[in-house]
N, C-alpha and C positions, 0 to 999 in steps of 0.2 A: 504493500500500500504506500502510495507517495505521501509526502508531507502534507500537501493540500487536502487529501482525502482524510487524513487523521484529524486535521483541524475542523473539517466539516462535520465529522462524526462527533467530536467533542461539543461543537456548537449545538447540534441537534439534541444531544443527550441532556443539555442544560435547559431546554425549553420547558416552560411551565406545563404541568400535567394535572394540576389540582382543580378544585371546584371554582366556579365562576359565579359572581353576582353581577347581573347586568343592571347598571345604575340608571338606565334611560331607555325606556320603551313606551310605545303608545298603543292604545286599544280604542276601537270605535265600532259602532254599528252604523254602517253607512245609510241604511234604510230609515233610520230615525231622523235624519236631516238636521242633526245638531252640530255638525262640523261643516259649515258652509264654505270653508276654504278648500275643500276636497273636490276633485273631479272637474277642475276648471283649466282651460287652456292657459290662462294667466290668473293664478290664484289671487284671491283678495289679500292674502299675505304675500306681498310682492316678492319677498326674498325666496319664497318657495318656487316661484315660476310656474311651469306647467305641472299641475297636480293630477292630471287625468290617470296616471299610472296607479294612483291610490283610490281609484273610484270603485271601492269594494269594502266590505266589512273586514275588520282585522280583530280577531278575538283570541282569548287565551290559547286555544288549541292551534290556531294559525301560528302564533309566536312559538309555541312548543315545537311545531313542525319545522320552522325555520332554523331553530337552534339545536335540532336533534344531533346528538353525538358530541356536543361541545361541553358537556358537563355543567350546564347552567343550573344552579340549585336555587336560585331566587332572582327576582327582578323588581325594579322600582317603576311603577307607572307614573309617567309625567303628564300633567294636564295637557290635553290635546286641542286646545283652543275651542272648547265647547262654546256654543252660542253665547256670546257675551251680553246679549240682551236679557239673559237669565242669570240667576245667582249660581256661582260655581258649585254650590252644594248639590245641584242636580247631577253633576258628573260623578261626584263621590257616591251618591245614593245608587246610581246606575252601576258603578263598579261593584258595589256590594251584592248585586243580584247575579253576578257572573259565576258560572261553574268554572273552576280553574284547576289545571293539573299542577301537582307539586306546589311550589311557592311562586308561580307566575303572578306578577303584579301583586305581590304580598305587602308592598308598601306603596303609599301614594304621596306624590308631590302635587298639590292641588293649586287651583287659582282662586283668589278672592281679591277684591279691590282693596288695596291698602291706601290709595289716595281718595278715601271717602271715610268720613267718621263712622264708627261702629265696627271697625275691623275686628275688635276683640270678640264681639258677639258672633260675627260670621265665622271666625276661626273656631270658636267654641261649638258652633253648629256642625262644622266639618268633623271635629273630633268626637262629638256625640254620635254622629252618624257612623263613624268607623274608627277603630283603634289603629288602623293601618296608616292614618295620616301622619306623616313625619316632616312635611315641609310645604312651602309655598313657592311658586315660580312667578317671576315678573320679568317682562321684557323692558329694558331701559335703553334699547338700541337707538343711537343717534348717529346720523351720517349726513355729510354735506349734500349728498344726492337724496332728495326726498323719497325716491323710489325704494331706497334701502333702509330708510328710517322706520322703525316700528317700536313704539313705546306703549301702544295700547292706551290704557288709562293711567299707566304708571308715570309718575313724575318724581324722580329721585331727589329733586331740589325742594320738594314740598315738605314743610314741617309735618303735615298730616301723614304723608307717606312715611317719613322717618319715624313718626310715632307708631305707625303700624309695624315697622321693622323692629322697633323697641319691644313690641309685644312678642314677636317671634323670639327675640333674644331671651325675654323673661320666661317664656313657657318652654323653651328648648326645642323649637322647630327650626329646621334648616331654611335658609333663604337661597333659592336658586335663581340665577340671573342669566338672561340672554343679553349679551353685549357684543360690541366689536372690540377687537384687541386694543385699538387706540383709545378706548375708554378705561384702560387699566388703572390709571391714576385715580379715576372716579371710584372704582371698586375698592382700591387700596384705602382711600379716604373713608369709605363706608366701614371697612374692616377696622380702621382705627377708632371710629366713632362708636362701634359696637364690638368691643374686643371679645365678648363672650358669645357672640353670634357665629355660627358656622355658615360660611358663604360658599356655595358650590357654583362655579362658572361653567355654563354649558358649552358644548360643541367646540372645544379647544379654543375658546374665545373668538369663534367665528372670524378667522383671519381673511377677511374680504380684501380683494385687490390683486394686482398682478405685479410681477417684477421685483427688483431689489428694494425699491421704496416701501412696498407693502410688507415685504419680509422684515425690513428694519423696524417698521411701526409695530408689527406683530411681536417681535422679540422684545422691544422696549415695554410693550404692554404687559406681557406675561412676566417679565422681570419685575415690574412695579408691583404686580399682584403677589408674586411669590415671596416678596419681602414681608408680607403680613401672614403670620402663622395660622390664622383662622380662615384662610382662603384655600379652597381645593379646586381642582380642574378636572373636568370630564374629558376623556379621550374621544368622545363622539364627534363624528363629522369633520375630522381633520382633512378630509378629501373633497369637501363640498364647496368651499368658498373661494378657492384659488383657481380661477379658470385657465390659467396658463400652465398648470401642473397636472400630470396624470396621477393615478393612484399611488404608484411606487414613488414618484417624486414627492408627493404630499407626505408619504410615510417618512421620508428623509428630511424634508424641509419644514414640516409642520409638527408631525407626531413626535419625532425624535427631539427637537428643541423643547417641546413641552415636558418631556421626561427629564431632560438634562437640567432644565431650569427649576421645575417644581420638585423633582425627585419622585420615584415611583410611589413613595409613601403618601404623597398628597395628590395622587391622581386616581381616577376611577375608570375601570373599563365600562364603556357605555356604548350601546349599538345604535340607538335612535332608529330601531326597526319599528314599523316597516318603511319609514321615510328613507332610510339609507339603502333600501333594497334596489334603488335605481342605479347605484354606483358599485355595489359589491354584494356578494353573498355573505351570509352570517359566518359560515365556516372560513371563508377567505379572510374576513375581518379578524376573526380570532387568531387564525394561523399567522397572519401578518404581524399582529401586535405581539404575539408570543415570540416571534423571531426578533422583533425589535428589542424586547426585554431580556433576551436570552443571555446577555452579558452581565446582568445584574444578579445579586444573590437570590437564593430560593425564597428567603423571607421578603425581600423587596418585591419579587414577582407576585408573591401571595398577597401582599398589600395592594398592589395594582389591580389584580383580578378579583380579589375576594375580601380581604380582611378590612380594608378601609371602608368599603361600602357596608360590610357586616356591622361595623361599629357605628358609622354615621347614621344609618337608617334603622338601627336597632333590630336587626334580624335575629341576633342571638344564636346563630348557627354554629355548630362545632367546626373546628378547623379542618376536618377531613371529610 
């Protein structure tokens, strides 16, 4: 066997083979008409673009089929932009009606308006509806091009919104954020204002843009956030926002810097299925990230794929 073959064998033997918690997946019943951004040539959520490939229901057994063979032992359901003219509690109540295999969608990150008085009552209603509620997601995305800005009803500058965030800190719920990487300093400031709050940034900080300038802004943004110990980063959709890079290039220029800057201990494996199915299969996503992490210790790999999510979302699963 030549020297290169030996090295390849060693690399493969160090790849993670343990259990996985997927920290980011969505479910919906398309026929209910509660997710109006689906099935559109140009989605009402502009950043999504053509969402016709998602013009179908996606339920727990669909997700289980997609991740078959990947040792996924639990997953976190992230609010899927349920009809915003209604209270987010409807989505939580619907999730509770689902029959689910294993621990699919066994924890929920929900939506509720924080930029409106009464957030404490709405959060209490979510938690009364289900003990699976572990966090709230908000989009505070801002961009010079209005086509890419999406903050919904959230206004991170509002004292009312920050009061809502203070409630999350007080009751121990996670704040999940949709941002762009160039907003890293904003998120870092929030982390300083609420040092006991766990903040989880979605989609590898959505590194939108092309070329070296975009990569530089991305790096600066994640470095600013990584300096605050209560900020975590999801690996989801590292391949979606950089139109000039293919999947393998995104793995090297987006996913790898995320791990280098945050460290595996403060990152979470997250698929964003079924949204991410347009770009990759579940098995390819898992295999690619296992390869990326293969140079790290077994403990660090376990943190990335399982242990950090197990702790942050309160699964309480055994390590094996």
